[in-house]
MARKOLLO-789387 format. One record per residue (C-alpha): residue in one letter; chain; y, z, x. Coordinates in steps of 0.5 Angstrom, whole numbers, plus 500, padded with zeros to 3 digits. Layout:
REM MARKOLLO-789387
<drenza r="a" c="A" Y="Y" Z="Z" X="X"/>
...
This chain:
REM MARKOLLO-789387
<drenza r="m" c="A" Y="500" Z="500" X="500"/>
<drenza r="r" c="A" Y="505" Z="502" X="506"/>
<drenza r="n" c="A" Y="503" Z="495" X="509"/>
<drenza r="e" c="A" Y="505" Z="491" X="503"/>
<drenza r="s" c="A" Y="512" Z="495" X="503"/>
<drenza r="s" c="A" Y="514" Z="494" X="510"/>
<drenza r="s" c="A" Y="511" Z="486" X="509"/>
<drenza r="a" c="A" Y="515" Z="486" X="503"/>
<drenza r="r" c="A" Y="521" Z="489" X="507"/>
<drenza r="e" c="A" Y="520" Z="485" X="513"/>
<drenza r="r" c="A" Y="521" Z="478" X="508"/>
<drenza r="a" c="A" Y="527" Z="481" X="505"/>
<drenza r="e" c="A" Y="530" Z="482" X="511"/>
<drenza r="s" c="A" Y="529" Z="476" X="514"/>
<drenza r="l" c="A" Y="531" Z="472" X="508"/>
<drenza r="f" c="A" Y="537" Z="476" X="508"/>
<drenza r="k" c="A" Y="538" Z="474" X="516"/>
<drenza r="r" c="A" Y="538" Z="468" X="514"/>
<drenza r="k" c="A" Y="543" Z="467" X="509"/>
<drenza r="e" c="A" Y="547" Z="471" X="513"/>
<drenza r="q" c="A" Y="547" Z="466" X="519"/>
<drenza r="q" c="A" Y="548" Z="460" X="514"/>
<drenza r="r" c="A" Y="554" Z="463" X="512"/>
<drenza r="v" c="A" Y="556" Z="464" X="518"/>
<drenza r="e" c="A" Y="555" Z="457" X="520"/>
<drenza r="g" c="A" Y="558" Z="455" X="514"/>
<drenza r="e" c="A" Y="565" Z="457" X="516"/>
<drenza r="v" c="A" Y="564" Z="455" X="523"/>
<drenza r="a" c="A" Y="563" Z="448" X="520"/>
<drenza r="y" c="A" Y="569" Z="449" X="514"/>
<drenza r="e" c="A" Y="574" Z="451" X="521"/>
<drenza r="e" c="A" Y="571" Z="445" X="524"/>
<drenza r="y" c="A" Y="572" Z="440" X="518"/>
<drenza r="t" c="A" Y="580" Z="443" X="517"/>
<drenza r="a" c="A" Y="582" Z="442" X="524"/>
<drenza r="q" c="A" Y="579" Z="435" X="525"/>
<drenza r="r" c="A" Y="583" Z="434" X="518"/>
<drenza r="a" c="A" Y="588" Z="436" X="521"/>
<drenza r="a" c="A" Y="589" Z="432" X="527"/>
<drenza r="i" c="A" Y="587" Z="426" X="523"/>
<drenza r="q" c="A" Y="593" Z="427" X="518"/>
<drenza r="e" c="A" Y="597" Z="428" X="525"/>
<drenza r="r" c="A" Y="595" Z="422" X="528"/>
<drenza r="t" c="A" Y="597" Z="418" X="522"/>
<drenza r="a" c="A" Y="604" Z="421" X="521"/>
<drenza r="r" c="A" Y="605" Z="419" X="528"/>
<drenza r="l" c="A" Y="603" Z="412" X="528"/>
<drenza r="r" c="A" Y="606" Z="412" X="521"/>
<drenza r="a" c="A" Y="613" Z="414" X="524"/>
<drenza r="l" c="A" Y="611" Z="409" X="530"/>
<drenza r="r" c="A" Y="611" Z="403" X="526"/>
<drenza r="l" c="A" Y="617" Z="404" X="521"/>
<drenza r="a" c="A" Y="621" Z="405" X="527"/>
<drenza r="r" c="A" Y="618" Z="399" X="530"/>
<drenza r="e" c="A" Y="619" Z="395" X="524"/>
<drenza r="a" c="A" Y="626" Z="398" X="523"/>
<drenza r="a" c="A" Y="627" Z="395" X="530"/>
<drenza r="m" c="A" Y="625" Z="388" X="529"/>
<drenza r="p" c="A" Y="630" Z="383" X="526"/>
<drenza r="a" c="A" Y="628" Z="381" X="518"/>
<drenza r="p" c="A" Y="624" Z="375" X="518"/>
<drenza r="a" c="A" Y="628" Z="368" X="515"/>
<drenza r="g" c="A" Y="625" Z="368" X="508"/>
<drenza r="k" c="A" Y="628" Z="365" X="502"/>
<drenza r="s" c="A" Y="625" Z="371" X="497"/>
<drenza r="g" c="A" Y="624" Z="376" X="502"/>
<drenza r="e" c="A" Y="616" Z="376" X="501"/>
<drenza r="p" c="A" Y="612" Z="376" X="506"/>
<drenza r="a" c="A" Y="608" Z="369" X="509"/>
<drenza r="g" c="A" Y="604" Z="367" X="505"/>
<drenza r="a" c="A" Y="605" Z="371" X="499"/>
<drenza r="r" c="A" Y="606" Z="365" X="494"/>
<drenza r="r" c="A" Y="599" Z="361" X="497"/>
<drenza r="t" c="A" Y="597" Z="358" X="491"/>
<drenza r="l" c="A" Y="589" Z="357" X="491"/>
<drenza r="r" c="A" Y="585" Z="350" X="489"/>
<drenza r="p" c="A" Y="580" Z="351" X="483"/>
<drenza r="s" c="A" Y="573" Z="352" X="485"/>
<drenza r="r" c="A" Y="569" Z="345" X="485"/>
<drenza r="a" c="A" Y="564" Z="349" X="480"/>
<drenza r="a" c="A" Y="571" Z="349" X="475"/>
<drenza r="t" c="A" Y="573" Z="341" X="476"/>
<drenza r="r" c="A" Y="566" Z="339" X="474"/>
<drenza r="l" c="A" Y="567" Z="341" X="466"/>
């Protein structure tokens, strides 16, 4: 009888230790995730600022309507549509 209760206790302690280790690993993983996300946001903001500064320094393209080149490009109908 005593042997069964100690075995159950050992299983319970093992389960508790495993769950505690998973909890700690989860916290570490979340901290790594948030640090990576913050680094990505910082890089994105820096690159956006560089791009906007570069675009502001460049002269505006000489276009009729101010649209980017190729914006008014028309598409040819497909061959299947013309055979009807």
